C-alpha positions as a LaTeX table, in Angstrom:
\begin{tabular}{lrrr}
\hline
Residue & $x$ (\AA) & $y$ (\AA) & $z$ (\AA) \\
\hline
Met1 & $-1.31$ & 12.41 & $-5.23$ \\
Glu2 & 2.12 & 9.45 & $-5.55$ \\
Phe3 & 5.77 & 10.36 & $-5.62$ \\
Ala4 & 8.06 & 8.73 & $-8.05$ \\
Gln5 & 11.89 & 9.72 & $-5.99$ \\
Pro6 & 10.64 & 9.97 & $-2.59$ \\
Leu7 & 13.67 & 9.16 & $-1.84$ \\
Trp8 & 14.69 & 12.96 & $-2.13$ \\
Phe9 & 12.58 & 12.91 & 1.21 \\
Leu10 & 15.78 & 12.80 & 2.95 \\
Leu11 & 16.94 & 15.83 & 2.47 \\
Phe12 & 14.25 & 17.75 & 4.89 \\
Leu13 & 16.57 & 16.04 & 7.38 \\
Phe14 & 19.04 & 18.58 & 6.55 \\
Leu15 & 16.35 & 21.54 & 5.73 \\
Pro16 & 16.64 & 22.84 & 9.78 \\
Leu17 & 20.56 & 22.30 & 9.11 \\
Ala18 & 19.84 & 24.89 & 6.45 \\
Gly19 & 17.24 & 27.34 & 8.06 \\
Trp20 & 19.62 & 27.83 & 11.22 \\
Arg21 & 22.64 & 28.50 & 9.46 \\
Ser22 & 20.82 & 31.57 & 7.17 \\
Trp23 & 19.02 & 32.45 & 10.55 \\
His24 & 23.13 & 32.36 & 12.30 \\
Ala25 & 24.38 & 34.19 & 9.12 \\
Arg26 & 22.38 & 37.49 & 9.78 \\
Arg27 & 22.33 & 37.03 & 13.74 \\
Thr28 & 26.32 & 37.20 & 13.76 \\
Arg29 & 27.30 & 39.02 & 10.54 \\
Pro30 & 30.34 & 41.91 & 11.66 \\
Ala31 & 28.39 & 45.65 & 12.49 \\
Met32 & 29.66 & 48.61 & 13.33 \\
Arg33 & 31.18 & 49.51 & 16.29 \\
Phe34 & 29.39 & 52.87 & 18.22 \\
Ser35 & 31.34 & 54.37 & 21.65 \\
Thr36 & 27.09 & 54.20 & 23.23 \\
Thr37 & 23.78 & 52.56 & 21.97 \\
Ala38 & 21.66 & 53.81 & 24.36 \\
Ala39 & 20.55 & 56.39 & 22.17 \\
Ala40 & 18.98 & 52.74 & 19.83 \\
Gln41 & 18.12 & 51.41 & 22.50 \\
Ala42 & 15.51 & 53.80 & 23.94 \\
Ala43 & 14.53 & 54.31 & 19.53 \\
Gly44 & 13.18 & 50.35 & 19.79 \\
Pro45 & 13.57 & 47.91 & 16.78 \\
Ser46 & 12.59 & 49.08 & 14.40 \\
Trp47 & 10.39 & 47.18 & 11.31 \\
Arg48 & 13.80 & 45.47 & 9.11 \\
Val49 & 14.73 & 44.37 & 12.09 \\
Arg50 & 11.38 & 43.44 & 12.56 \\
Leu51 & 11.42 & 41.33 & 9.43 \\
Gly52 & 14.77 & 39.81 & 9.70 \\
Phe53 & 13.45 & 36.43 & 10.06 \\
Leu54 & 11.59 & 36.76 & 6.42 \\
Pro55 & 14.94 & 35.09 & 4.68 \\
Thr56 & 15.12 & 32.53 & 6.53 \\
Val57 & 12.07 & 31.75 & 5.56 \\
Leu58 & 11.99 & 32.20 & 2.31 \\
Arg59 & 14.53 & 30.00 & 1.93 \\
Val60 & 13.52 & 26.99 & 3.60 \\
Ala61 & 10.12 & 27.13 & 2.62 \\
Gly62 & 11.37 & 27.16 & $-1.01$ \\
Leu63 & 13.88 & 24.82 & $-0.04$ \\
Ser64 & 11.03 & 22.52 & 0.76 \\
Leu65 & 9.15 & 23.30 & $-2.06$ \\
Val66 & 12.23 & 22.20 & $-4.40$ \\
Ile67 & 12.35 & 18.99 & $-2.42$ \\
Val68 & 9.07 & 18.15 & $-3.09$ \\
Ala69 & 9.29 & 18.85 & $-7.19$ \\
Leu70 & 12.55 & 16.95 & $-7.34$ \\
Ala71 & 10.58 & 13.82 & $-5.12$ \\
Arg72 & 8.24 & 14.00 & $-9.01$ \\
Pro73 & 4.13 & 14.49 & $-7.42$ \\
Gln74 & 2.18 & 12.81 & $-9.90$ \\
Asp75 & $-1.63$ & 12.42 & $-10.30$ \\
Arg76 & $-2.33$ & 8.87 & $-10.94$ \\
Asn77 & $-6.02$ & 7.72 & $-12.98$ \\
Val78 & $-6.94$ & 4.31 & $-13.49$ \\
Ile79 & $-8.85$ & 3.30 & $-16.10$ \\
Arg80 & $-9.99$ & $-0.17$ & $-16.41$ \\
Glu81 & $-11.81$ & $-1.80$ & $-19.25$ \\
Gln82 & $-13.92$ & $-5.14$ & $-18.00$ \\
Phe83 & $-14.84$ & $-7.43$ & $-21.51$ \\
Ala84 & $-17.77$ & $-10.55$ & $-20.73$ \\
Glu85 & $-17.80$ & $-13.52$ & $-22.05$ \\
Gly86 & $-20.87$ & $-14.14$ & $-20.66$ \\
Val87 & $-22.93$ & $-17.68$ & $-20.64$ \\
Asp88 & $-26.43$ & $-18.46$ & $-22.77$ \\
Ile89 & $-28.23$ & $-21.06$ & $-20.29$ \\
Met90 & $-31.74$ & $-22.37$ & $-20.68$ \\
Met91 & $-33.60$ & $-23.68$ & $-17.22$ \\
Val92 & $-35.68$ & $-25.80$ & $-18.12$ \\
Leu93 & $-38.20$ & $-27.45$ & $-14.81$ \\
Asp94 & $-40.59$ & $-29.97$ & $-14.56$ \\
Thr95 & $-44.60$ & $-28.74$ & $-13.63$ \\
Ser96 & $-46.26$ & $-32.61$ & $-13.63$ \\
Thr97 & $-48.61$ & $-33.01$ & $-10.57$ \\
Ser98 & $-45.89$ & $-35.35$ & $-9.11$ \\
Met99 & $-43.70$ & $-32.11$ & $-7.86$ \\
Arg100 & $-45.56$ & $-31.19$ & $-5.39$ \\
Ala101 & $-45.03$ & $-33.72$ & $-3.35$ \\
Glu102 & $-44.08$ & $-32.95$ & 0.29 \\
Asp103 & $-40.38$ & $-34.36$ & 0.45 \\
Phe104 & $-38.46$ & $-31.15$ & $-0.33$ \\
Thr105 & $-40.08$ & $-27.85$ & 2.19 \\
Pro106 & $-42.96$ & $-26.96$ & 1.25 \\
Asn107 & $-43.11$ & $-29.46$ & $-1.55$ \\
Arg108 & $-40.57$ & $-29.59$ & $-4.31$ \\
Phe109 & $-41.70$ & $-27.57$ & $-7.15$ \\
Val110 & $-41.43$ & $-24.58$ & $-4.11$ \\
Ala111 & $-38.03$ & $-25.69$ & $-3.46$ \\
Ala112 & $-36.78$ & $-25.76$ & $-6.91$ \\
Lys113 & $-38.70$ & $-22.05$ & $-7.75$ \\
Ser114 & $-36.95$ & $-20.66$ & $-4.68$ \\
Val115 & $-33.26$ & $-21.65$ & $-5.30$ \\
Gly116 & $-33.79$ & $-21.25$ & $-9.19$ \\
Ala117 & $-34.51$ & $-18.02$ & $-8.59$ \\
Asp118 & $-31.41$ & $-17.75$ & $-6.17$ \\
Phe119 & $-29.19$ & $-18.72$ & $-9.42$ \\
Ile120 & $-31.05$ & $-15.99$ & $-11.36$ \\
Ala121 & $-30.26$ & $-13.74$ & $-9.35$ \\
Gly122 & $-26.44$ & $-14.99$ & $-8.88$ \\
Arg123 & $-25.69$ & $-14.12$ & $-12.69$ \\
Thr124 & $-24.45$ & $-11.45$ & $-13.87$ \\
Ser125 & $-23.95$ & $-10.66$ & $-17.85$ \\
Asp126 & $-25.27$ & $-14.12$ & $-18.56$ \\
Arg127 & $-28.60$ & $-14.72$ & $-21.33$ \\
Val128 & $-30.64$ & $-16.98$ & $-19.18$ \\
Gly129 & $-34.17$ & $-18.02$ & $-20.41$ \\
Leu130 & $-36.60$ & $-20.85$ & $-18.94$ \\
Ile131 & $-38.68$ & $-23.55$ & $-20.57$ \\
Val132 & $-41.74$ & $-25.46$ & $-18.39$ \\
Phe133 & $-42.75$ & $-28.58$ & $-18.92$ \\
Ala134 & $-45.70$ & $-31.22$ & $-18.39$ \\
Ala135 & $-46.94$ & $-33.36$ & $-21.24$ \\
Asn136 & $-45.74$ & $-30.31$ & $-23.58$ \\
Ala137 & $-43.74$ & $-27.87$ & $-23.04$ \\
Tyr138 & $-44.09$ & $-24.01$ & $-23.19$ \\
Thr139 & $-41.44$ & $-21.36$ & $-23.33$ \\
Gln140 & $-41.84$ & $-19.10$ & $-20.36$ \\
Ala141 & $-38.98$ & $-16.68$ & $-21.39$ \\
Pro142 & $-36.63$ & $-16.35$ & $-24.37$ \\
Leu143 & $-32.81$ & $-15.95$ & $-23.11$ \\
Thr144 & $-32.82$ & $-12.52$ & $-21.66$ \\
Leu145 & $-30.29$ & $-10.31$ & $-19.78$ \\
Asp146 & $-33.73$ & $-8.55$ & $-17.74$ \\
Tyr147 & $-33.46$ & $-10.78$ & $-14.98$ \\
Asp148 & $-35.83$ & $-9.30$ & $-13.20$ \\
Phe149 & $-38.73$ & $-9.50$ & $-16.14$ \\
Leu150 & $-37.18$ & $-13.31$ & $-15.59$ \\
Gln151 & $-37.30$ & $-13.37$ & $-11.86$ \\
Ser152 & $-41.19$ & $-12.05$ & $-12.86$ \\
Met153 & $-42.80$ & $-14.95$ & $-15.33$ \\
Leu154 & $-40.85$ & $-17.58$ & $-13.48$ \\
Ala155 & $-42.61$ & $-16.31$ & $-10.39$ \\
Glu156 & $-45.73$ & $-17.09$ & $-12.42$ \\
Val157 & $-45.21$ & $-20.81$ & $-13.34$ \\
Glu158 & $-47.79$ & $-23.41$ & $-11.52$ \\
Val159 & $-48.14$ & $-26.97$ & $-10.94$ \\
Gly160 & $-51.00$ & $-27.85$ & $-13.01$ \\
Val161 & $-51.18$ & $-25.58$ & $-15.54$ \\
Ile162 & $-49.39$ & $-27.76$ & $-18.12$ \\
Glu163 & $-51.75$ & $-30.76$ & $-19.32$ \\
Asp164 & $-50.07$ & $-33.14$ & $-16.65$ \\
Gly165 & $-47.45$ & $-35.97$ & $-18.46$ \\
Thr166 & $-43.87$ & $-35.60$ & $-18.28$ \\
Ala167 & $-41.79$ & $-34.92$ & $-21.60$ \\
Ile168 & $-38.75$ & $-34.63$ & $-20.78$ \\
Gly169 & $-37.20$ & $-34.65$ & $-24.36$ \\
Thr170 & $-39.65$ & $-32.27$ & $-25.79$ \\
Ala171 & $-38.41$ & $-30.01$ & $-23.91$ \\
Leu172 & $-34.63$ & $-30.33$ & $-24.43$ \\
Ala173 & $-35.30$ & $-30.26$ & $-27.76$ \\
Met174 & $-37.08$ & $-26.88$ & $-27.13$ \\
Ala175 & $-33.95$ & $-25.75$ & $-25.22$ \\
Val176 & $-31.93$ & $-27.09$ & $-27.95$ \\
Asn177 & $-33.91$ & $-24.90$ & $-30.25$ \\
Arg178 & $-33.68$ & $-21.95$ & $-28.71$ \\
Leu179 & $-30.03$ & $-22.08$ & $-28.55$ \\
Lys180 & $-28.86$ & $-23.10$ & $-31.61$ \\
Asp181 & $-28.43$ & $-20.17$ & $-33.52$ \\
Thr182 & $-27.15$ & $-18.07$ & $-30.22$ \\
Glu183 & $-23.59$ & $-16.67$ & $-30.51$ \\
Ala184 & $-22.50$ & $-17.20$ & $-27.16$ \\
Lys185 & $-19.43$ & $-19.57$ & $-26.90$ \\
Ser186 & $-21.11$ & $-21.89$ & $-24.23$ \\
Lys187 & $-24.15$ & $-22.90$ & $-24.00$ \\
Val188 & $-25.74$ & $-24.48$ & $-21.31$ \\
Ile189 & $-28.90$ & $-26.23$ & $-20.15$ \\
Ile190 & $-30.30$ & $-27.05$ & $-16.76$ \\
Leu191 & $-32.94$ & $-29.97$ & $-16.61$ \\
Leu192 & $-35.26$ & $-29.94$ & $-13.56$ \\
Thr193 & $-37.53$ & $-33.35$ & $-13.13$ \\
Asp194 & $-38.44$ & $-36.47$ & $-10.91$ \\
Gly195 & $-39.88$ & $-38.10$ & $-12.83$ \\
Gln196 & $-39.42$ & $-40.38$ & $-16.63$ \\
Asn197 & $-39.87$ & $-39.66$ & $-19.47$ \\
Asn198 & $-43.19$ & $-40.42$ & $-20.83$ \\
Arg199 & $-44.90$ & $-38.13$ & $-23.19$ \\
Gly200 & $-44.01$ & $-36.77$ & $-26.22$ \\
Glu201 & $-42.99$ & $-37.99$ & $-29.55$ \\
Leu202 & $-38.49$ & $-37.27$ & $-28.57$ \\
Ser203 & $-36.56$ & $-39.35$ & $-26.76$ \\
Pro204 & $-34.23$ & $-37.40$ & $-24.66$ \\
Glu205 & $-31.37$ & $-39.32$ & $-26.03$ \\
Thr206 & $-32.68$ & $-37.68$ & $-29.36$ \\
Ala207 & $-32.43$ & $-33.76$ & $-28.09$ \\
Ala208 & $-29.28$ & $-34.70$ & $-26.08$ \\
Glu209 & $-27.46$ & $-36.22$ & $-29.10$ \\
Val210 & $-29.21$ & $-32.48$ & $-30.92$ \\
Ala211 & $-27.79$ & $-31.16$ & $-28.17$ \\
Arg212 & $-23.86$ & $-32.03$ & $-29.01$ \\
Thr213 & $-23.88$ & $-31.62$ & $-32.11$ \\
Ile214 & $-24.03$ & $-27.88$ & $-31.85$ \\
Gly215 & $-22.54$ & $-27.78$ & $-28.57$ \\
Val216 & $-24.91$ & $-27.69$ & $-25.99$ \\
Arg217 & $-23.88$ & $-29.09$ & $-22.87$ \\
Ile218 & $-27.00$ & $-30.39$ & $-20.26$ \\
Tyr219 & $-26.60$ & $-30.17$ & $-16.65$ \\
Ala220 & $-29.57$ & $-33.33$ & $-15.73$ \\
Ile221 & $-31.20$ & $-32.67$ & $-11.54$ \\
Gly222 & $-33.42$ & $-35.32$ & $-10.29$ \\
Val223 & $-35.83$ & $-33.99$ & $-7.37$ \\
Gly224 & $-36.49$ & $-36.14$ & $-4.77$ \\
Gln225 & $-35.90$ & $-39.10$ & $-1.47$ \\
His226 & $-34.72$ & $-42.24$ & $-2.07$ \\
Gly227 & $-37.57$ & $-44.55$ & $-1.94$ \\
Glu228 & $-41.18$ & $-42.80$ & $-1.39$ \\
Ala229 & $-42.23$ & $-39.41$ & $-0.50$ \\
Pro230 & $-45.12$ & $-38.03$ & 0.99 \\
Phe231 & $-48.14$ & $-36.96$ & $-1.49$ \\
Val232 & $-51.38$ & $-34.33$ & $-0.36$ \\
Val233 & $-53.71$ & $-35.37$ & $-2.73$ \\
Asp234 & $-57.68$ & $-34.21$ & $-2.71$ \\
His235 & $-59.73$ & $-37.15$ & $-2.11$ \\
Pro236 & $-63.62$ & $-36.36$ & $-3.83$ \\
Phe237 & $-65.08$ & $-37.47$ & $-0.51$ \\
Ala238 & $-62.48$ & $-38.33$ & 2.19 \\
Gly239 & $-60.57$ & $-34.76$ & 1.16 \\
Arg240 & $-57.27$ & $-33.96$ & 1.41 \\
Gln241 & $-55.61$ & $-36.91$ & 3.09 \\
Arg242 & $-51.49$ & $-37.51$ & 2.69 \\
Arg243 & $-50.42$ & $-40.24$ & 0.97 \\
Met244 & $-46.72$ & $-42.43$ & 0.55 \\
Val245 & $-46.21$ & $-43.15$ & $-3.62$ \\
Pro246 & $-42.68$ & $-44.48$ & $-5.00$ \\
Val247 & $-40.09$ & $-41.83$ & $-6.54$ \\
Glu248 & $-39.70$ & $-43.19$ & $-9.75$ \\
Ile249 & $-36.86$ & $-41.19$ & $-10.97$ \\
Asp250 & $-35.01$ & $-41.98$ & $-14.11$ \\
Glu251 & $-31.16$ & $-41.35$ & $-13.19$ \\
Glu252 & $-29.81$ & $-43.80$ & $-16.25$ \\
Met253 & $-31.66$ & $-41.96$ & $-18.39$ \\
Leu254 & $-30.23$ & $-38.17$ & $-17.17$ \\
Gln255 & $-26.74$ & $-39.59$ & $-16.57$ \\
Ala256 & $-26.11$ & $-40.88$ & $-20.11$ \\
Val257 & $-28.13$ & $-37.32$ & $-21.10$ \\
Ala258 & $-25.61$ & $-35.84$ & $-19.29$ \\
Asp259 & $-22.72$ & $-37.44$ & $-19.91$ \\
Met260 & $-23.70$ & $-37.27$ & $-23.69$ \\
Thr261 & $-23.59$ & $-33.53$ & $-23.61$ \\
Gly262 & $-20.11$ & $-33.21$ & $-21.23$ \\
Gly263 & $-22.54$ & $-32.12$ & $-18.79$ \\
Lys264 & $-22.85$ & $-33.37$ & $-14.82$ \\
Tyr265 & $-26.14$ & $-34.87$ & $-13.76$ \\
Phe266 & $-27.36$ & $-34.44$ & $-9.37$ \\
Arg267 & $-29.35$ & $-36.06$ & $-7.82$ \\
Ala268 & $-31.04$ & $-33.55$ & $-4.83$ \\
Thr269 & $-32.96$ & $-34.73$ & $-2.03$ \\
Asn270 & $-33.01$ & $-32.39$ & $-0.23$ \\
Asn271 & $-34.00$ & $-28.42$ & $-0.06$ \\
Arg272 & $-29.60$ & $-28.52$ & 0.97 \\
Ala273 & $-28.72$ & $-30.43$ & $-1.27$ \\
Leu274 & $-30.51$ & $-28.66$ & $-4.24$ \\
Lys275 & $-29.45$ & $-25.20$ & $-3.64$ \\
Asp276 & $-25.79$ & $-27.12$ & $-3.42$ \\
Ile277 & $-26.16$ & $-28.30$ & $-6.90$ \\
Tyr278 & $-27.09$ & $-24.99$ & $-8.40$ \\
Asp279 & $-24.21$ & $-23.34$ & $-6.74$ \\
Glu280 & $-21.77$ & $-25.95$ & $-8.63$ \\
Ile281 & $-22.95$ & $-25.55$ & $-11.50$ \\
Gly282 & $-22.79$ & $-21.45$ & $-11.36$ \\
Glu283 & $-18.46$ & $-22.31$ & $-10.39$ \\
Leu284 & $-18.88$ & $-24.95$ & $-13.49$ \\
Glu285 & $-20.42$ & $-21.69$ & $-15.89$ \\
Arg286 & $-18.88$ & $-19.14$ & $-14.14$ \\
Thr287 & $-18.49$ & $-15.93$ & $-16.87$ \\
Lys288 & $-15.48$ & $-14.95$ & $-17.58$ \\
Ile289 & $-14.51$ & $-11.68$ & $-16.93$ \\
Glu290 & $-11.02$ & $-10.26$ & $-18.56$ \\
Glu291 & $-9.99$ & $-7.56$ & $-17.53$ \\
Arg292 & $-7.89$ & $-4.60$ & $-18.65$ \\
Ser293 & $-5.28$ & $-1.35$ & $-16.90$ \\
Tyr294 & $-4.39$ & 1.66 & $-18.41$ \\
Leu295 & $-2.53$ & 4.09 & $-15.87$ \\
Asp296 & $-2.57$ & 7.23 & $-17.19$ \\
Tyr297 & 0.48 & 9.90 & $-14.87$ \\
Glu298 & 0.35 & 13.05 & $-15.24$ \\
Glu299 & 3.61 & 15.14 & $-13.05$ \\
Arg300 & 2.96 & 17.86 & $-11.38$ \\
Tyr301 & 6.46 & 18.95 & $-9.98$ \\
Ala302 & 6.35 & 22.12 & $-12.03$ \\
Glu303 & 3.06 & 23.08 & $-8.94$ \\
Phe304 & 5.85 & 22.98 & $-6.60$ \\
Leu305 & 8.99 & 24.01 & $-8.55$ \\
Phe306 & 8.22 & 27.11 & $-9.69$ \\
Pro307 & 7.01 & 28.17 & $-6.57$ \\
Gly308 & 9.70 & 26.93 & $-4.30$ \\
Leu309 & 11.80 & 29.19 & $-7.65$ \\
Leu310 & 10.33 & 32.26 & $-6.64$ \\
Leu311 & 10.24 & 32.08 & $-3.45$ \\
Leu312 & 14.48 & 32.19 & $-3.75$ \\
Leu313 & 14.62 & 33.84 & $-5.76$ \\
Leu314 & 12.37 & 36.52 & $-3.66$ \\
Glu315 & 14.57 & 35.32 & $-0.61$ \\
Val316 & 17.74 & 37.10 & $-2.63$ \\
Val317 & 15.85 & 40.28 & $-3.57$ \\
Ile318 & 14.78 & 41.44 & $-0.16$ \\
Ser319 & 18.46 & 39.96 & 1.67 \\
Thr320 & 19.78 & 42.54 & $-0.95$ \\
Thr321 & 17.49 & 45.44 & $-0.96$ \\
Leu322 & 15.28 & 45.67 & 2.18 \\
Leu323 & 16.53 & 43.58 & 4.58 \\
Arg324 & 19.92 & 44.86 & 3.12 \\
Arg325 & 22.05 & 44.92 & 6.44 \\
Phe326 & 25.30 & 47.55 & 6.69 \\
Pro327 & 28.68 & 47.16 & 6.69 \\
\hline
\end{tabular}
């Protein structure tokens, strides 16, 4: 409960004075003179005398309620409506065998899945889909608001299931195709890869041209350290061996693809850098939320005014009838 005109509460400073004047007036009112009051003193005070304080109490209580009513007590009901303009996001994840390189902890692929899962968990009203690719590209999950389903589909992705290779152009074209008919005002592709386009009939630049024509932005992420990275291979005779392999990320192509669509290119060389990149993309593609507030006030002064007036009326009635003093 709130009060629209709380300055009326200053009248409470004068309320003790009003109560004292009412009590003092009854105590000092002239009375009849008697030669002796011994018999009256022996009889003790009557019930009227014992209730002599009642008019003062009723007057103070009544005036208190009237003051509260003058301050206009109100109940405020706030209604908030939120309108979210979601973003459609297709995550495109490289699952070629080179993603097993261990320059990330424990390797590139596991780090990419972990950070991708955190990114999905941070979305609220955005539709997110998942495409995985190696020599070919496949839709692992269509655009959806069911983030639990999407997380489970991401968890099932493994390296080596798809024929090895890096068909970046094919994967981008599939992502663009998923986004072309959506009604979202903001459409985004997040491409994560560690290699060069070496499979598929469509070049990444051509796919990016199509993305630009329908208003899709591409954020490209190249994962891998500079120079060489440790890679574990299974030798048929010597068993598992750890070798250093060169990191061959086509940064020029990824930069061109991102620039062409109004997106951005990032290079991630460790787990922390990869997480920071996803955080930055999340900030760049933050959902726009419009909030409208409606205030509804309900006046409650009557709940105090009428009881207060009733107490004042009762004080007048009692003072002039039951507790009337003579003369």
